[in-house]
Backbone atoms as SQL, in Angstrom:
CREATE TABLE atoms (id INTEGER PRIMARY KEY, chain TEXT, resi INTEGER, resn TEXT, atom TEXT, x REAL, y REAL, z REAL);
INSERT INTO atoms VALUES
  (1, 'A', 1, 'MET', 'N', 23.448, -10.597, -17.271),
  (2, 'A', 1, 'MET', 'CA', 22.564, -9.402, -17.461),
  (3, 'A', 1, 'MET', 'C', 21.613, -8.990, -16.126),
  (4, 'A', 2, 'PHE', 'N', 21.057, -10.053, -15.447),
  (5, 'A', 2, 'PHE', 'CA', 20.243, -9.716, -14.240),
  (6, 'A', 2, 'PHE', 'C', 21.035, -9.296, -13.428),
  (7, 'A', 3, 'GLU', 'N', 22.348, -9.820, -13.141),
  (8, 'A', 3, 'GLU', 'CA', 23.112, -9.261, -12.079),
  (9, 'A', 3, 'GLU', 'C', 23.463, -7.849, -12.348),
  (10, 'A', 4, 'GLN', 'N', 23.833, -7.516, -13.592),
  (11, 'A', 4, 'GLN', 'CA', 24.138, -6.181, -13.920),
  (12, 'A', 4, 'GLN', 'C', 23.028, -5.172, -13.527),
  (13, 'A', 5, 'ASN', 'N', 21.746, -5.614, -13.830),
  (14, 'A', 5, 'ASN', 'CA', 20.701, -4.776, -13.486),
  (15, 'A', 5, 'ASN', 'C', 20.705, -4.609, -12.031),
  (16, 'A', 6, 'ILE', 'N', 20.927, -5.655, -11.190),
  (17, 'A', 6, 'ILE', 'CA', 20.696, -5.450, -9.688),
  (18, 'A', 6, 'ILE', 'C', 21.963, -4.615, -9.312),
  (19, 'A', 7, 'GLN', 'N', 22.885, -4.732, -9.796),
  (20, 'A', 7, 'GLN', 'CA', 24.058, -3.553, -9.520),
  (21, 'A', 7, 'GLN', 'C', 23.666, -2.298, -9.826),
  (22, 'A', 8, 'ASN', 'N', 23.145, -2.008, -11.040),
  (23, 'A', 8, 'ASN', 'CA', 22.456, -0.648, -11.302),
  (24, 'A', 8, 'ASN', 'C', 21.581, -0.097, -10.470),
  (25, 'A', 9, 'VAL', 'N', 20.693, -1.113, -9.805),
  (26, 'A', 9, 'VAL', 'CA', 19.681, -0.612, -8.870),
  (27, 'A', 9, 'VAL', 'C', 20.262, -0.062, -7.700),
  (28, 'A', 10, 'GLN', 'N', 21.352, -0.950, -7.207),
  (29, 'A', 10, 'GLN', 'CA', 22.044, -0.829, -6.066),
  (30, 'A', 10, 'GLN', 'C', 22.813, 0.596, -6.041),
  (31, 'A', 11, 'VAL', 'N', 23.413, 0.828, -7.381),
  (32, 'A', 11, 'VAL', 'CA', 24.133, 2.195, -7.386),
  (33, 'A', 11, 'VAL', 'C', 23.174, 3.439, -7.442),
  (34, 'A', 12, 'PHE', 'N', 22.142, 3.061, -8.004),
  (35, 'A', 12, 'PHE', 'CA', 20.798, 4.110, -8.146),
  (36, 'A', 12, 'PHE', 'C', 20.667, 4.416, -6.763),
  (37, 'A', 13, 'LEU', 'N', 20.261, 3.428, -5.823),
  (38, 'A', 13, 'LEU', 'CA', 19.789, 3.759, -4.434),
  (39, 'A', 13, 'LEU', 'C', 20.944, 4.266, -3.535),
  (40, 'A', 14, 'GLN', 'N', 22.137, 3.976, -3.810),
  (41, 'A', 14, 'GLN', 'CA', 23.188, 4.563, -3.089),
  (42, 'A', 14, 'GLN', 'C', 23.412, 6.001, -3.338),
  (43, 'A', 15, 'ASN', 'N', 23.239, 6.436, -4.599),
  (44, 'A', 15, 'ASN', 'CA', 23.458, 7.796, -5.152),
  (45, 'A', 15, 'ASN', 'C', 21.942, 8.456, -4.455),
  (46, 'A', 16, 'HIS', 'N', 20.893, 8.084, -4.451),
  (47, 'A', 16, 'HIS', 'CA', 19.635, 8.747, -4.225),
  (48, 'A', 16, 'HIS', 'C', 18.877, 8.153, -3.272),
  (49, 'A', 17, 'GLN', 'N', 19.704, 8.133, -1.942),
  (50, 'A', 17, 'GLN', 'CA', 19.113, 7.612, -0.893),
  (51, 'A', 17, 'GLN', 'C', 17.887, 8.238, -0.181),
  (52, 'A', 18, 'LEU', 'N', 17.945, 9.649, -0.287),
  (53, 'A', 18, 'LEU', 'CA', 16.723, 10.259, -0.035),
  (54, 'A', 18, 'LEU', 'C', 15.345, 10.127, -0.761),
  (55, 'A', 19, 'LEU', 'N', 15.663, 9.753, -2.043),
  (56, 'A', 19, 'LEU', 'CA', 14.420, 9.543, -2.826),
  (57, 'A', 19, 'LEU', 'C', 13.970, 8.239, -2.457),
  (58, 'A', 20, 'ALA', 'N', 14.897, 7.198, -2.104),
  (59, 'A', 20, 'ALA', 'CA', 14.384, 5.835, -1.757),
  (60, 'A', 20, 'ALA', 'C', 13.876, 5.629, -0.533),
  (61, 'A', 21, 'VAL', 'N', 14.287, 6.666, 0.604),
  (62, 'A', 21, 'VAL', 'CA', 13.582, 6.671, 1.799),
  (63, 'A', 21, 'VAL', 'C', 12.337, 7.489, 1.771),
  (64, 'A', 22, 'THR', 'N', 12.103, 8.396, 0.877),
  (65, 'A', 22, 'THR', 'CA', 10.931, 9.079, 0.536),
  (66, 'A', 22, 'THR', 'C', 9.843, 8.155, 0.008),
  (67, 'A', 23, 'LEU', 'N', 10.363, 7.265, -1.120),
  (68, 'A', 23, 'LEU', 'CA', 9.456, 6.484, -1.857),
  (69, 'A', 23, 'LEU', 'C', 8.920, 5.352, -0.735),
  (70, 'A', 24, 'MET', 'N', 9.872, 4.823, 0.130),
  (71, 'A', 24, 'MET', 'CA', 9.491, 3.860, 1.051),
  (72, 'A', 24, 'MET', 'C', 8.589, 4.149, 2.083),
  (73, 'A', 25, 'ALA', 'N', 8.610, 5.572, 2.342),
  (74, 'A', 25, 'ALA', 'CA', 7.646, 6.071, 3.537),
  (75, 'A', 25, 'ALA', 'C', 6.444, 6.166, 2.801),
  (76, 'A', 26, 'TRP', 'N', 6.459, 6.950, 1.879),
  (77, 'A', 26, 'TRP', 'CA', 5.237, 7.016, 0.880),
  (78, 'A', 26, 'TRP', 'C', 4.257, 5.749, 0.819),
  (79, 'A', 27, 'SER', 'N', 4.962, 4.658, 0.396),
  (80, 'A', 27, 'SER', 'CA', 4.342, 3.486, -0.002),
  (81, 'A', 27, 'SER', 'C', 3.963, 2.908, 1.407),
  (82, 'A', 28, 'LEU', 'N', 4.698, 3.006, 2.500),
  (83, 'A', 28, 'LEU', 'CA', 4.199, 2.359, 3.530),
  (84, 'A', 28, 'LEU', 'C', 2.997, 2.925, 4.277),
  (85, 'A', 29, 'ALA', 'N', 2.989, 4.470, 4.072),
  (86, 'A', 29, 'ALA', 'CA', 1.855, 4.967, 4.701),
  (87, 'A', 29, 'ALA', 'C', 0.741, 4.540, 4.005),
  (88, 'A', 30, 'TRP', 'N', 0.362, 4.692, 2.640),
  (89, 'A', 30, 'TRP', 'CA', -0.651, 4.273, 1.974),
  (90, 'A', 30, 'TRP', 'C', -1.146, 3.063, 2.112),
  (91, 'A', 31, 'LYS', 'N', -0.055, 2.118, 2.216),
  (92, 'A', 31, 'LYS', 'CA', -0.293, 0.339, 2.365),
  (93, 'A', 31, 'LYS', 'C', -0.857, 0.383, 3.665),
  (94, 'A', 32, 'GLY', 'N', -0.322, 0.984, 4.709),
  (95, 'A', 32, 'GLY', 'CA', -1.049, 0.717, 6.110),
  (96, 'A', 32, 'GLY', 'C', -2.350, 1.125, 6.169),
  (97, 'A', 33, 'LEU', 'N', -2.642, 2.256, 5.731),
  (98, 'A', 33, 'LEU', 'CA', -4.081, 2.757, 5.636),
  (99, 'A', 33, 'LEU', 'C', -4.828, 2.031, 4.868),
  (100, 'A', 34, 'ALA', 'N', -4.541, 1.681, 3.755),
  (101, 'A', 34, 'ALA', 'CA', -5.422, 0.632, 2.768),
  (102, 'A', 34, 'ALA', 'C', -5.627, -0.771, 3.485),
  (103, 'A', 35, 'LEU', 'N', -4.550, -1.331, 4.092),
  (104, 'A', 35, 'LEU', 'CA', -4.799, -2.523, 4.900),
  (105, 'A', 35, 'LEU', 'C', -5.544, -2.399, 6.337),
  (106, 'A', 36, 'TRP', 'N', -5.402, -1.237, 6.656),
  (107, 'A', 36, 'TRP', 'CA', -6.402, -0.972, 8.009),
  (108, 'A', 36, 'TRP', 'C', -7.673, -1.001, 7.624),
  (109, 'A', 37, 'LYS', 'N', -8.094, -0.171, 6.398),
  (110, 'A', 37, 'LYS', 'CA', -9.506, -0.184, 5.938),
  (111, 'A', 37, 'LYS', 'C', -9.894, -1.435, 5.562),
  (112, 'A', 38, 'ALA', 'N', -9.011, -2.172, 4.803),
  (113, 'A', 38, 'ALA', 'CA', -9.679, -3.230, 4.023),
  (114, 'A', 38, 'ALA', 'C', -10.046, -4.405, 5.151),
  (115, 'A', 39, 'GLY', 'N', -9.111, -4.285, 6.303),
  (116, 'A', 39, 'GLY', 'CA', -9.355, -5.224, 7.351),
  (117, 'A', 39, 'GLY', 'C', -10.558, -4.870, 8.230),
  (118, 'A', 40, 'ARG', 'N', -10.900, -3.645, 8.305),
  (119, 'A', 40, 'ARG', 'CA', -12.095, -3.155, 9.191),
  (120, 'A', 40, 'ARG', 'C', -13.426, -3.451, 8.335),
  (121, 'A', 41, 'LEU', 'N', -13.300, -3.311, 6.894),
  (122, 'A', 41, 'LEU', 'CA', -14.565, -3.644, 6.233),
  (123, 'A', 41, 'LEU', 'C', -14.541, -5.233, 5.863),
  (124, 'A', 42, 'SER', 'N', -13.691, -6.043, 6.307),
  (125, 'A', 42, 'SER', 'CA', -13.659, -7.430, 5.999),
  (126, 'A', 42, 'SER', 'C', -13.528, -7.723, 4.646),
  (127, 'A', 43, 'HIS', 'N', -12.855, -6.971, 3.833),
  (128, 'A', 43, 'HIS', 'CA', -12.383, -7.131, 2.443),
  (129, 'A', 43, 'HIS', 'C', -11.111, -8.025, 2.182),
  (130, 'A', 44, 'LYS', 'N', -11.462, -9.348, 2.484),
  (131, 'A', 44, 'LYS', 'CA', -10.202, -10.178, 2.655),
  (132, 'A', 44, 'LYS', 'C', -9.463, -10.265, 1.237),
  (133, 'A', 45, 'LYS', 'N', -10.079, -10.261, 0.200),
  (134, 'A', 45, 'LYS', 'CA', -9.369, -10.404, -1.051),
  (135, 'A', 45, 'LYS', 'C', -8.669, -9.176, -1.287),
  (136, 'A', 46, 'TRP', 'N', -9.271, -8.008, -1.199),
  (137, 'A', 46, 'TRP', 'CA', -8.514, -6.675, -1.138),
  (138, 'A', 46, 'TRP', 'C', -7.382, -6.556, -0.226),
  (139, 'A', 47, 'PHE', 'N', -7.504, -7.216, 0.927),
  (140, 'A', 47, 'PHE', 'CA', -6.576, -7.181, 2.074),
  (141, 'A', 47, 'PHE', 'C', -5.049, -7.952, 1.447),
  (142, 'A', 48, 'VAL', 'N', -5.353, -9.206, 0.866),
  (143, 'A', 48, 'VAL', 'CA', -4.272, -10.115, 0.422),
  (144, 'A', 48, 'VAL', 'C', -3.584, -9.368, -0.832),
  (145, 'A', 49, 'ILE', 'N', -4.545, -8.740, -1.775),
  (146, 'A', 49, 'ILE', 'CA', -3.960, -8.182, -2.996),
  (147, 'A', 49, 'ILE', 'C', -3.134, -7.064, -2.637),
  (148, 'A', 50, 'ILE', 'N', -3.646, -6.127, -1.749),
  (149, 'A', 50, 'ILE', 'CA', -2.552, -4.920, -1.478),
  (150, 'A', 50, 'ILE', 'C', -1.382, -5.330, -0.652),
  (151, 'A', 51, 'LEU', 'N', -1.702, -6.355, 0.167),
  (152, 'A', 51, 'LEU', 'CA', -0.426, -6.839, 0.852),
  (153, 'A', 51, 'LEU', 'C', 0.618, -7.198, 0.195),
  (154, 'A', 52, 'VAL', 'N', 0.327, -8.116, -0.801),
  (155, 'A', 52, 'VAL', 'CA', 1.304, -9.083, -1.748),
  (156, 'A', 52, 'VAL', 'C', 1.670, -8.071, -2.975),
  (157, 'A', 53, 'ILE', 'N', 0.832, -7.430, -3.638),
  (158, 'A', 53, 'ILE', 'CA', 1.397, -6.463, -4.750),
  (159, 'A', 53, 'ILE', 'C', 1.927, -5.204, -4.203),
  (160, 'A', 54, 'ASN', 'N', 2.921, -4.854, -4.700),
  (161, 'A', 54, 'ASN', 'CA', 3.604, -3.434, -4.369),
  (162, 'A', 54, 'ASN', 'C', 3.604, -2.558, -5.488),
  (163, 'A', 55, 'THR', 'N', 2.663, -1.572, -5.379),
  (164, 'A', 55, 'THR', 'CA', 2.653, -0.490, -6.541),
  (165, 'A', 55, 'THR', 'C', 2.901, 0.956, -6.104),
  (166, 'A', 56, 'VAL', 'N', 3.809, 1.022, -5.210),
  (167, 'A', 56, 'VAL', 'CA', 4.167, 2.331, -4.539),
  (168, 'A', 56, 'VAL', 'C', 2.892, 3.114, -4.354),
  (169, 'A', 57, 'GLY', 'N', 1.884, 2.488, -3.860),
  (170, 'A', 57, 'GLY', 'CA', 0.769, 3.379, -3.422),
  (171, 'A', 57, 'GLY', 'C', -0.320, 3.331, -4.195),
  (172, 'A', 58, 'ILE', 'N', -0.049, 3.166, -5.521),
  (173, 'A', 58, 'ILE', 'CA', -1.120, 3.287, -6.560),
  (174, 'A', 58, 'ILE', 'C', -2.431, 2.599, -6.204),
  (175, 'A', 59, 'LEU', 'N', -2.284, 1.256, -6.056),
  (176, 'A', 59, 'LEU', 'CA', -3.176, 0.395, -5.872),
  (177, 'A', 59, 'LEU', 'C', -3.869, 0.756, -4.455),
  (178, 'A', 60, 'ASP', 'N', -3.127, 0.980, -3.597),
  (179, 'A', 60, 'ASP', 'CA', -3.767, 1.529, -2.295),
  (180, 'A', 60, 'ASP', 'C', -4.785, 2.564, -2.416),
  (181, 'A', 61, 'ILE', 'N', -4.170, 3.553, -2.936),
  (182, 'A', 61, 'ILE', 'CA', -5.087, 4.889, -3.239),
  (183, 'A', 61, 'ILE', 'C', -6.240, 4.518, -3.858),
  (184, 'A', 62, 'ILE', 'N', -6.271, 3.575, -5.039),
  (185, 'A', 62, 'ILE', 'CA', -7.426, 3.349, -5.773),
  (186, 'A', 62, 'ILE', 'C', -8.339, 2.632, -4.831),
  (187, 'A', 63, 'TYR', 'N', -7.854, 1.730, -4.098),
  (188, 'A', 63, 'TYR', 'CA', -8.778, 0.991, -3.083),
  (189, 'A', 63, 'TYR', 'C', -9.529, 2.011, -2.296),
  (190, 'A', 64, 'LEU', 'N', -8.758, 2.790, -1.489),
  (191, 'A', 64, 'LEU', 'CA', -9.052, 3.832, -0.789),
  (192, 'A', 64, 'LEU', 'C', -10.271, 4.882, -1.342),
  (193, 'A', 65, 'TYR', 'N', -9.930, 5.258, -2.426),
  (194, 'A', 65, 'TYR', 'CA', -10.884, 6.224, -3.023),
  (195, 'A', 65, 'TYR', 'C', -12.021, 5.939, -3.910),
  (196, 'A', 66, 'PHE', 'N', -11.977, 4.784, -4.416),
  (197, 'A', 66, 'PHE', 'CA', -12.913, 4.135, -5.226),
  (198, 'A', 66, 'PHE', 'C', -13.667, 2.855, -4.888),
  (199, 'A', 67, 'VAL', 'N', -13.004, 1.930, -3.773),
  (200, 'A', 67, 'VAL', 'CA', -13.667, 0.782, -3.430),
  (201, 'A', 67, 'VAL', 'C', -14.255, 1.142, -1.885),
  (202, 'A', 68, 'ALA', 'N', -13.194, 1.405, -1.026),
  (203, 'A', 68, 'ALA', 'CA', -13.644, 1.469, 0.213),
  (204, 'A', 68, 'ALA', 'C', -14.696, 2.600, 0.624),
  (205, 'A', 69, 'LYS', 'N', -14.464, 3.541, -0.123),
  (206, 'A', 69, 'LYS', 'CA', -15.334, 4.696, 0.009),
  (207, 'A', 69, 'LYS', 'C', -16.917, 4.351, 0.063),
  (208, 'A', 70, 'LYS', 'N', -17.205, 3.330, -0.612),
  (209, 'A', 70, 'LYS', 'CA', -18.715, 3.009, -0.731),
  (210, 'A', 70, 'LYS', 'C', -19.167, 2.053, 0.399),
  (211, 'A', 71, 'TYR', 'N', -18.354, 1.760, 1.335),
  (212, 'A', 71, 'TYR', 'CA', -18.858, 0.772, 2.267),
  (213, 'A', 71, 'TYR', 'C', -18.496, 1.876, 3.864),
  (214, 'A', 72, 'THR', 'N', -19.312, 1.185, 4.745),
  (215, 'A', 72, 'THR', 'CA', -19.276, 1.734, 6.225),
  (216, 'A', 72, 'THR', 'C', -19.127, 0.721, 6.877),
  (217, 'A', 73, 'VAL', 'N', -18.645, 0.989, 8.253),
  (218, 'A', 73, 'VAL', 'CA', -18.430, -0.050, 9.271),
  (219, 'A', 73, 'VAL', 'C', -19.198, 0.442, 10.404),
  (220, 'A', 74, 'LEU', 'N', -20.268, -0.567, 10.834),
  (221, 'A', 74, 'LEU', 'CA', -21.104, -0.328, 11.761),
  (222, 'A', 74, 'LEU', 'C', -20.402, -0.895, 13.241),
  (223, 'A', 75, 'SER', 'N', -20.248, -0.261, 14.223),
  (224, 'A', 75, 'SER', 'CA', -19.964, -0.722, 15.426),
  (225, 'A', 75, 'SER', 'C', -21.041, -1.013, 16.408),
  (226, 'A', 76, 'GLU', 'N', -20.739, -1.676, 17.479),
  (227, 'A', 76, 'GLU', 'CA', -21.927, -2.348, 18.318),
  (228, 'A', 76, 'GLU', 'C', -22.791, -1.148, 18.634),
  (229, 'A', 77, 'THR', 'N', -22.332, 0.124, 18.991),
  (230, 'A', 77, 'THR', 'CA', -23.287, 0.927, 19.367),
  (231, 'A', 77, 'THR', 'C', -23.910, 1.619, 18.454),
  (232, 'A', 78, 'ASP', 'N', -23.650, 1.429, 17.201),
  (233, 'A', 78, 'ASP', 'CA', -24.606, 2.109, 15.941),
  (234, 'A', 78, 'ASP', 'C', -25.656, 1.050, 15.753),
  (235, 'A', 79, 'GLU', 'N', -25.413, -0.157, 16.105),
  (236, 'A', 79, 'GLU', 'CA', -26.543, -1.111, 15.824),
  (237, 'A', 79, 'GLU', 'C', -27.849, -1.246, 16.853),
  (238, 'A', 80, 'LYS', 'N', -27.561, -0.630, 17.928),
  (239, 'A', 80, 'LYS', 'CA', -28.597, -0.526, 18.890),
  (240, 'A', 80, 'LYS', 'C', -29.434, 0.497, 18.965);
Protein backbone atom coordinates (compact mmCIF):
# COMPACT_ATOMS: atom_id res chain seq x y z
CA MET A 1 0.00 0.00 0.00
CA PHE A 2 2.83 2.43 0.86
CA GLU A 3 4.53 1.71 -2.46
CA GLN A 4 1.28 2.39 -4.29
CA ASN A 5 0.94 5.76 -2.55
CA ILE A 6 4.48 6.68 -3.61
CA GLN A 7 3.70 5.70 -7.18
CA ASN A 8 0.52 7.81 -7.08
CA VAL A 9 2.50 10.82 -5.88
CA GLN A 10 5.12 10.29 -8.59
CA VAL A 11 2.44 10.09 -11.29
CA PHE A 12 0.74 13.22 -9.93
CA LEU A 13 4.01 15.16 -9.93
CA GLN A 14 4.83 14.02 -13.45
CA ASN A 15 1.42 15.15 -14.68
CA HIS A 16 1.50 18.46 -12.78
CA GLN A 17 5.10 19.62 -13.00
CA LEU A 18 4.27 23.34 -13.08
CA LEU A 19 2.21 23.01 -9.88
CA ALA A 20 5.04 21.12 -8.17
CA VAL A 21 7.66 23.71 -9.16
CA THR A 22 5.40 26.59 -8.13
CA LEU A 23 4.71 24.98 -4.76
CA MET A 24 8.43 24.38 -4.16
CA ALA A 25 9.30 27.98 -5.07
CA TRP A 26 6.53 29.32 -2.80
CA SER A 27 7.71 27.19 0.11
CA LEU A 28 11.39 28.01 -0.41
CA ALA A 29 10.75 31.76 -0.53
CA TRP A 30 8.75 31.82 2.71
CA LYS A 31 11.08 29.39 4.48
CA GLY A 32 14.14 31.43 3.50
CA LEU A 33 12.60 34.67 4.73
CA ALA A 34 11.41 33.12 8.00
CA LEU A 35 14.77 31.45 8.66
CA TRP A 36 16.62 34.69 7.97
CA LYS A 37 14.34 36.62 10.33
CA ALA A 38 14.54 33.96 13.08
CA GLY A 39 18.32 33.96 12.80
CA ARG A 40 18.55 37.75 13.01
CA LEU A 41 16.30 37.79 16.08
CA SER A 42 18.19 34.88 17.71
CA HIS A 43 15.03 32.78 17.93
CA LYS A 44 16.85 29.43 18.01
CA LYS A 45 13.78 27.32 18.76
CA TRP A 46 11.78 28.90 15.95
CA PHE A 47 14.74 28.52 13.59
CA VAL A 48 14.94 24.77 14.22
CA ILE A 49 11.17 24.29 14.03
CA ILE A 50 10.91 26.17 10.72
CA LEU A 51 13.94 24.33 9.34
CA VAL A 52 12.64 20.86 10.22
CA ILE A 53 8.88 21.12 9.68
CA ASN A 54 7.67 21.62 6.12
CA THR A 55 4.20 23.20 6.03
CA VAL A 56 4.36 24.70 2.53
CA GLY A 57 4.91 28.15 3.97
CA ILE A 58 2.06 28.18 6.49
CA LEU A 59 4.23 27.99 9.64
CA ASP A 60 6.70 30.42 8.07
CA ILE A 61 3.98 32.99 7.43
CA ILE A 62 2.61 32.57 10.96
CA TYR A 63 6.07 33.17 12.40
CA LEU A 64 6.72 36.23 10.23
CA TYR A 65 3.39 37.96 10.78
CA PHE A 66 2.55 37.02 14.36
CA VAL A 67 5.79 36.27 16.22
CA ALA A 68 8.69 38.09 14.57
CA LYS A 69 6.64 41.24 14.07
CA LYS A 70 6.80 41.87 17.83
CA TYR A 71 10.61 42.04 17.89
CA THR A 72 13.24 44.36 16.45
CA VAL A 73 16.96 43.95 15.87
CA LEU A 74 19.27 46.66 17.13
CA SER A 75 22.46 47.18 15.21
CA GLU A 76 25.64 48.51 16.76
CA THR A 77 24.96 51.96 15.27
CA ASP A 78 21.50 52.02 16.92
CA GLU A 79 22.95 51.38 20.37
CA LYS A 80 25.37 54.36 20.35
